[in-house]
N, C-alpha and C positions, 0 to 999 in steps of 0.2 A: 504494500500500500504506500502511496506517496502523495505529495502535494506539490502544486505549482503556485507561485505567488510573486508579487512585486511589492517591495517595501517602500518604494518611491512613489509619491503621488503622480509623478509624470510618467511612471512606468518605464524608467530608463534601464533598469536591470530586473530581469525575471529570473526566478530560481525554480529548479526541479529538485525535490528533496525526498529521499526515502524516509519513511516514518520510523523504520527500525534500523538499528546500527548493525547490519548484516556483514559477515565476512565477505570479502570481495568475490570469492568463488560462489557465494549464494545470492548475489545481487541480480535482479532481473535486468535483462538487456533493455536499454543501452547504458545502464548505470555502471560506471567504473568507479565512481566515488559516491559518497552518501549525498552530496549536494553538487549540483552543476549550475552555473550562471550563464545567462544569455542576454544579448543586447536588446531583444525584442520578444514579444509574445509569439510572433510569427516564427522566429528562429527556434524558440523552445518547442513549439508545436511541430515544426519540421523534424527536429531531433527525435521527438516521440513518435514520428510516423503519421503526422497530421490527424490526430484523433478529433472527435467531436468535442467542442469546448462547452463545458457546463460551469455555471457559477454558483456560489452560495447565495441563498436568498437575500442575505444582508448586503452583498456586494453589487448586485445589479448586473448589468451586461459586462462581459469581458471585452476589453478594448484597449487599444494603444492610443495614447494622446499625443 
């Protein structure tokens, strides 16, 4: 299980993070590390294989500003 998020209001850096600290041999592809950072939501989605984007109810629509 993992999460993707941006800490910056402008969405300048996006992160993909595993929620469990698994040994490298047990991490799902494409994770080589526990956390990876990306310059845009588009880059993060491409790295994940362009999945459908869903947001939490409190965050509204996922978007880049």
